Residue, then its C-alpha position, 0 to 999 in steps of 0.5 A: m134134793d139137798w143143798s149139795i145136789a142143788g149147788i152142783l146143779a146150779l154150778d152146772g147150769l151157770t156153766n152152760g148158761a155162760v156158753y148160751a149167753l155168748l150165743a144169745l149175744a151173737t143172736v141179738l147183735v145180728f138181729a139188731v144190725t141186720r134184722v136177721i133172726y140167725i138160726p144157723q148160729g149153732e152151726y158155728v158151734a159144731y164147726g168149731a168143736l169138730t174142727l178142733a177135734l180133727l186137728q187133735a187127730g192130726k187130720v186136715p178138717g173139712t172146714v178147710w175145703f168148705l172155706l175155700i169153696l165158699a170163698l171161691a163162690v163169693g169171689l166169682s159172684d162178686a167178679v161177675g157183678a162187678l163186670r156187669r157194672r163195667q168196673a175196671p178189671a184191675r179193681v175186680a181182680l183186687q176185690a177178688l184178691r181181698t176175698l180170697a187172701w185170708p181163706v187161702a192163707v189160713s187154709l194153707l197154714t192148716i194143711w201144713a199144721a194139721p199133721r204136726g201135732l201143735p199145742l192145744l191152744a195153737q190148734a184152738a187159735l187156728t180153729l177160730a181163724l178157720v171158722t170166723p171167716f164163714g160169717g162174712l162170706i155167708y152174709r155176702i152170698a145169702y143176705a147182702s142182696l136181701a138187706d132191705a127185705s122183710v124180716l119174714v123173708l130173711l127168716v126163710v133165708s135163715v132156715g134155708v142156710h141152716f139146712a144147707l150148713l147142716g147137710l154140708g157139715l155131714l158131708f165135710f165132718g161125717a156122722e161121727g161125734f167127737r169130744n175134745p180135751s179140756f183146756w185146763d185139767v184141774r179141780f178146785s174144791a169148795g166144800l161139797l162143790t168141785l169146780t173144774g178148770q174148764a168151767v173156770i175157763v168158760f166163765a173167764a172167756s164169757l166174761g172177757l168177751i162180754v167186757g170186750l163187746w162192751l168196750f167195742f161198742g162204747r169206745t171204738l168207731r166201728g162199734k159205734a157204727l154198728r150201734a148206729t146201724a142198729v138204731n137207724r139203718m137209713g140214718a146210718r146210711l145218710m151219715g156215710i156208714s155202709s150197711a153192707g159193711a156193718g152186716r159183714l162185721a156183725f156176721t163175722m163177729a157172730a161166727f167168731i162167738g159161735a166158734l169160741s162157744g164150740l171150743l168151750i163146750g167141746p170138752s163137756t159133751t160129745v159134739f156131732y155135726d147136728s149138735g149145734f142146732l139145739i145149743g144155738l136154739k137155747g141161745f135164741v131162747a135167751a135172746v127172746f127173753a131179752g126181746l132180741s134187743s138188750y145185751p144185759l137181758a140176754l145174759v140174764g136170760a141165758l143164765g136162767v136157761g142154763l139153770l132151768e135146763s140143769f134142774g129140769s134134767y134132774w127132775a125129768s131128764a127125758f123132758k129137759e128140752v121140752i121144759v126149756f123151750s116151753a119156757i119161751l111161751p109165757v115170755l112171747l105171750w107177755r111181750s105180745l100183750r105188752d108191745p104194740h103189733r107191727e107188720d114187720 
């Protein structure tokens, strides 16, 4: 290996690592606020990439029907629970309207826009608007009633949600893979290295989102409420912060980050309905490097995972996944010896 090949591999690894960093940040966010090890995070990546691909083909994506069914299920569940608590019918209807308003509006807009061949950026924005609501809806239907359960129970639920989303992805998108067009089809040469416009967008989007999250958690009331819930759930409740609202917001942000990651990674690889699991798992490996608690360490871990994958594929391409996932073992051993053991 000479320096030119090493530079190419390093650039490729950092590009992939920037996407893994977003998924790692989402994993840390969800775990910090809700104690949920969110295995289905990668499904949002596949949903985002496949939704954009179908919009590019002029078809109505299956995301529309899935979103409507999920919103209707959550609305009915909330209505039944409210009626059992003998709430006023007008309040029940208002709550159902709030649940259904955004999914119905964005679904109707997508049905209208799909055959009209909108610009790529408009289709990307529509994709984000479609996939992002899945986070809050999935939290309400699968996790809200188990908010105080143990981490192990929440992990088992996450495994079930992962398999459900995987099967529904096959149902609504089919087994065919898609590859999306690049958002910026240019190339920049720097010596022996060539930087694509898509890689620039990946770095810029990742950096922008990381800075945005830093500002959100440090400067906004909602962000500070999430931080308070992450530090002490009971104390946050006593201060009037809704843990259920914090959970919905954390899951919604995770869905947005996952969908954005799907848009960023779609032009560089063919995405199938089940591709998100491995991509999300690499983000989870980076989050474990950070102990599921530190955002800066999650970023560093994600870049390390990207570099390890890139150089591992050069030396032993058949074992690149094994190399990446095996790297987590010494980290787990070190943390097990360093941190005190707790039952939860």
